[in-house]
C-alpha positions as CSV (number, residue, x, y, z in Angstrom):
1,M,86.2,49.7,0.5
2,I,86.0,53.0,0.9
3,N,89.5,54.0,2.8
4,T,91.4,50.7,-0.3
5,R,90.6,53.0,-3.0
6,R,91.7,56.8,-1.2
7,I,94.9,54.8,-0.2
8,T,95.4,53.7,-3.6
9,L,94.8,56.7,-5.0
10,A,96.8,58.5,-2.6
11,M,100.3,56.5,-3.2
12,L,99.6,56.6,-7.1
13,V,99.7,60.9,-7.0
14,L,102.6,60.2,-4.4
15,M,104.2,58.0,-7.5
16,A,103.9,60.8,-9.6
17,L,105.1,63.2,-7.9
18,T,108.1,61.3,-7.3
19,I,109.0,60.9,-10.7
20,S,108.2,64.3,-11.5
21,I,110.9,64.8,-9.2
22,A,112.9,63.0,-9.9
23,A,113.0,64.0,-13.9
24,Q,113.4,67.6,-12.9
25,T,116.8,66.8,-11.1
26,Q,118.0,64.5,-14.4
27,G,117.2,67.4,-16.5
28,D,119.3,70.4,-14.0
29,P,121.7,68.4,-12.1
30,Q,123.0,71.9,-10.5
31,K,119.4,72.2,-9.0
32,A,120.5,68.5,-7.3
33,R,123.4,69.5,-5.8
34,P,125.4,73.0,-4.2
35,R,127.7,74.2,-7.5
36,T,131.2,74.0,-6.2
37,T,134.8,75.4,-7.8
38,T,136.4,72.9,-9.6
39,S,140.4,73.3,-9.9
40,T,139.7,73.7,-13.9
41,E,137.8,77.1,-12.9
42,Q,140.2,78.0,-10.7
43,E,143.4,77.9,-13.0
44,P,142.4,81.9,-14.7
45,D,142.7,83.3,-10.9
46,K,146.4,81.6,-10.6
47,K,147.3,82.8,-14.5
48,L,146.2,86.2,-13.0
49,Q,148.6,86.3,-10.2
50,T,151.2,84.9,-11.7
51,P,154.0,87.5,-13.3
52,L,153.4,88.3,-17.0
53,T,156.4,87.0,-18.8
54,S,157.2,87.7,-22.2
55,S,158.1,84.9,-25.0
56,D,161.6,84.4,-24.3
57,G,159.9,83.6,-20.3
58,V,162.0,86.8,-18.9
59,S,159.4,88.3,-16.4
60,G,158.4,91.9,-16.3
61,Q,160.2,93.0,-13.8
62,A,163.1,92.0,-16.1
63,S,161.7,93.5,-18.8
64,Q,162.4,97.1,-17.0
65,D,165.7,96.1,-16.1
66,D,166.2,95.8,-19.6
67,G,164.6,99.4,-20.2
68,S,166.7,100.8,-16.9
69,E,169.6,99.6,-18.0
70,E,169.5,100.7,-21.9
71,A,168.6,103.8,-20.1
72,A,172.0,103.2,-18.0
73,A,173.8,103.1,-21.6
74,V,172.4,106.1,-23.2
75,N,172.7,108.5,-19.7
76,P,176.1,108.2,-19.4
77,Y,176.7,110.2,-22.6
78,Y,175.1,113.6,-20.7
79,K,175.7,112.8,-17.4
80,N,179.4,112.9,-18.7
81,F,179.1,116.2,-20.5
82,F,178.8,117.8,-17.0
83,T,181.1,115.5,-15.1
84,T,183.8,116.3,-17.8
85,Y,182.6,120.1,-18.6
86,R,185.8,123.0,-17.6
87,L,184.4,125.8,-16.4
88,G,184.5,129.2,-17.9
89,P,183.7,133.0,-17.5
90,E,179.2,133.1,-16.8
91,D,178.9,129.7,-15.7
92,I,176.5,129.4,-12.1
93,I,178.3,127.0,-9.5
94,S,177.3,126.1,-6.1
95,V,179.7,124.9,-3.2
96,E,178.6,123.1,-0.6
97,V,180.7,121.9,2.6
98,F,178.7,119.5,4.9
99,N,177.3,120.8,7.9
100,Q,179.1,124.3,7.5
101,P,177.3,126.8,6.2
102,R,179.1,129.1,6.5
103,Y,182.1,128.1,4.2
104,S,179.4,127.1,1.5
105,R,177.7,129.6,-1.1
106,A,175.1,128.9,-3.6
107,N,174.7,130.9,-7.1
108,I,178.2,132.0,-7.7
109,I,178.7,133.5,-11.5
110,V,182.6,132.8,-12.3
111,P,183.9,136.3,-13.2
112,P,186.0,137.0,-16.2
113,S,189.2,136.1,-14.2
114,G,188.1,133.1,-13.2
115,R,188.4,133.0,-9.4
116,V,185.8,133.0,-7.6
117,S,185.8,133.9,-3.8
118,L,185.0,131.9,-0.6
119,S,184.9,132.6,3.1
120,L,188.6,132.4,4.2
121,I,190.4,131.5,0.9
122,Q,192.7,134.4,0.4
123,G,192.9,136.0,-3.5
124,G,189.8,133.1,-4.0
125,V,190.0,130.3,-6.1
126,F,190.4,130.1,-9.8
127,V,188.1,127.7,-11.5
128,T,188.0,128.3,-15.1
129,G,189.3,125.1,-17.0
130,K,188.9,122.8,-14.1
131,T,185.7,120.3,-13.6
132,V,183.7,120.4,-10.2
133,D,185.2,117.3,-9.0
134,E,188.7,119.4,-9.4
135,V,187.5,122.5,-8.1
136,A,186.3,120.7,-5.1
137,A,189.8,118.6,-4.7
138,V,190.9,122.8,-4.6
139,I,188.4,123.7,-2.1
140,K,189.1,121.3,0.3
141,K,192.8,121.2,0.7
142,R,192.3,124.8,1.2
143,Y,190.1,124.1,4.0
144,D,191.6,121.9,5.9
145,E,193.4,124.3,7.5
146,Y,190.0,125.3,9.0
147,I,187.8,122.5,9.2
148,I,188.5,118.7,10.6
149,D,188.1,116.4,7.2
150,P,186.0,118.4,5.1
151,Q,183.4,117.6,2.8
152,V,183.4,119.7,-0.1
153,T,181.1,118.9,-3.1
154,V,180.7,121.5,-5.9
155,S,177.8,121.7,-8.5
156,L,177.2,123.3,-12.0
157,D,173.9,125.0,-11.4
158,R,174.0,126.2,-14.9
159,A,176.6,125.6,-18.1
160,M,176.9,128.9,-19.6
161,S,180.3,129.3,-21.1
162,Y,180.7,126.2,-23.9
163,R,178.9,127.6,-26.8
164,Y,179.0,126.2,-30.5
165,S,177.8,128.1,-34.1
166,V,175.6,126.9,-37.0
167,I,175.9,128.6,-40.0
168,G,174.4,128.7,-43.9
169,D,171.0,127.4,-44.6
170,V,169.6,126.3,-41.7
171,G,166.5,127.8,-40.0
172,Q,167.9,129.9,-37.5
173,P,171.6,130.3,-38.0
174,G,173.7,131.8,-34.9
175,I,175.7,131.2,-31.3
176,R,174.4,128.8,-29.1
177,L,175.0,127.3,-25.4
178,M,175.6,124.0,-25.3
179,S,174.0,123.4,-21.7
180,K,173.9,119.0,-22.9
181,R,176.3,117.1,-24.8
182,L,175.2,117.7,-28.7
183,T,175.0,116.0,-31.7
184,V,175.4,117.2,-35.1
185,S,172.0,116.4,-35.6
186,E,170.7,118.0,-32.6
187,A,172.5,121.1,-33.1
188,I,170.9,121.6,-36.4
189,A,167.5,120.7,-35.3
190,E,167.2,123.4,-32.6
191,A,168.9,125.5,-35.2
192,G,165.5,125.3,-37.1
193,G,166.8,122.4,-39.4
194,V,168.1,122.6,-42.7
195,L,166.6,124.6,-45.4
196,N,165.4,123.5,-48.8
197,T,168.1,125.0,-50.2
198,G,170.7,123.4,-47.9
199,N,172.6,120.2,-48.9
200,K,172.2,117.8,-45.9
201,S,174.7,115.7,-47.8
202,K,177.6,118.4,-47.4
203,I,177.4,119.2,-43.8
204,V,181.0,119.9,-41.9
205,V,182.1,121.0,-38.5
206,L,184.9,123.5,-38.4
207,R,187.2,122.3,-35.4
208,R,189.9,124.6,-34.0
209,Q,192.5,121.9,-33.5
210,Q,195.6,123.1,-30.7
211,T,198.0,124.3,-33.5
212,G,195.3,127.1,-34.5
213,V,194.4,125.3,-37.7
214,L,190.7,124.6,-38.0
215,A,190.2,120.8,-39.4
216,Q,187.2,119.9,-41.0
217,I,184.7,117.6,-40.2
218,P,182.3,115.9,-42.6
219,V,179.0,115.0,-41.7
220,N,176.4,113.6,-44.3
221,L,172.8,114.2,-42.5
222,S,171.1,112.9,-44.9
223,A,172.5,109.2,-44.9
224,I,171.9,109.7,-40.3
225,Y,167.9,110.4,-41.1
226,K,168.4,107.4,-43.6
227,G,169.4,105.3,-40.9
228,K,172.5,104.9,-43.3
229,A,175.2,106.4,-40.7
230,P,175.7,106.6,-37.1
231,D,174.8,110.2,-35.4
232,S,178.0,109.7,-33.9
233,T,179.5,113.3,-34.0
234,F,179.3,115.2,-30.7
235,L,180.0,118.8,-31.0
236,E,183.2,120.7,-29.0
237,P,183.0,123.8,-27.3
238,G,183.7,126.2,-30.2
239,D,182.6,124.1,-33.1
240,Q,181.0,126.1,-36.0
241,I,178.5,123.8,-38.0
242,V,178.4,124.8,-41.7
243,V,175.4,124.0,-43.9
244,P,176.3,124.6,-47.8
245,G,173.3,125.6,-50.0
246,N,172.4,128.8,-51.7
247,T,173.6,130.8,-48.6
248,L,177.2,129.5,-48.6
249,K,178.3,127.6,-52.1
250,K,181.9,126.1,-51.7
251,I,182.9,125.0,-47.8
252,Q,186.4,126.2,-49.6
253,T,185.7,129.7,-49.2
254,I,184.0,129.6,-46.5
255,M,187.6,128.5,-44.8
256,S,189.2,131.7,-46.4
257,L,186.8,134.1,-45.2
258,T,188.3,135.6,-42.2
259,P,185.1,136.6,-40.0
260,I,184.6,133.2,-39.8
261,A,188.4,132.9,-38.6
262,S,188.2,135.4,-36.2
263,F,184.7,134.3,-35.3
264,A,186.5,131.2,-34.2
265,R,188.8,132.8,-31.6
266,V,186.0,133.9,-29.4
267,F,185.3,130.5,-28.5
268,G,189.6,129.6,-27.4
269,A,189.7,128.5,-23.8
270,P,190.7,131.7,-21.2
271,V,194.7,131.1,-19.7
272,P,194.9,131.2,-15.9
């Protein structure tokens, strides 16, 4: 009788424990089975591994390419300045003949005569008025007598002969070196900008023509700043930018001044 009661009591305790465990399992399913990663949970990781795309479906790499293309469209304006630059006195160039250090020469200052001295070239090479590519072609032809198929490179180290002037109501009027291709707005900015007394809408660029006459090129800097006109007027060597104002009342008066006309002749290209 006693054993039967003990067995029954033990069974009741075992059933109670079983029911308790089952209840806990239903309340917290994660404790009943190991946690597995579903495909939905893995999706964010996959997204992180894919390239970023813009709203038009272009990848991040393509966006970088677009930036490179944009830069490539702008760079020629400045690179072409050096490839089309015509050498003059005080410019500094270097001549390199591949694998021929004897015939190479660096940091050559172009003299007023326009002729630079090089090994074995009697009388030197006249470089004034020529581009670096044209000078390289001349040197290559002269060295053909001494070297088999010479590879000549001429580089412009410093542009010192191109000059322009800014006069009138600007912060720092005067003569400046043109070391890169400049627009009128860039040149005025380098001259300290237009003073409060200056007229931004009546700026004129004086440019000497082949006939010797100074042509007037009007530039409305005020419209450029407001985005109503393109900043597309590039300077040429010898240009004079005139900013009228209290200092210079009328452009017609400037054109009649002898000192200004004489000043323009300083920039005339030397004749070989």
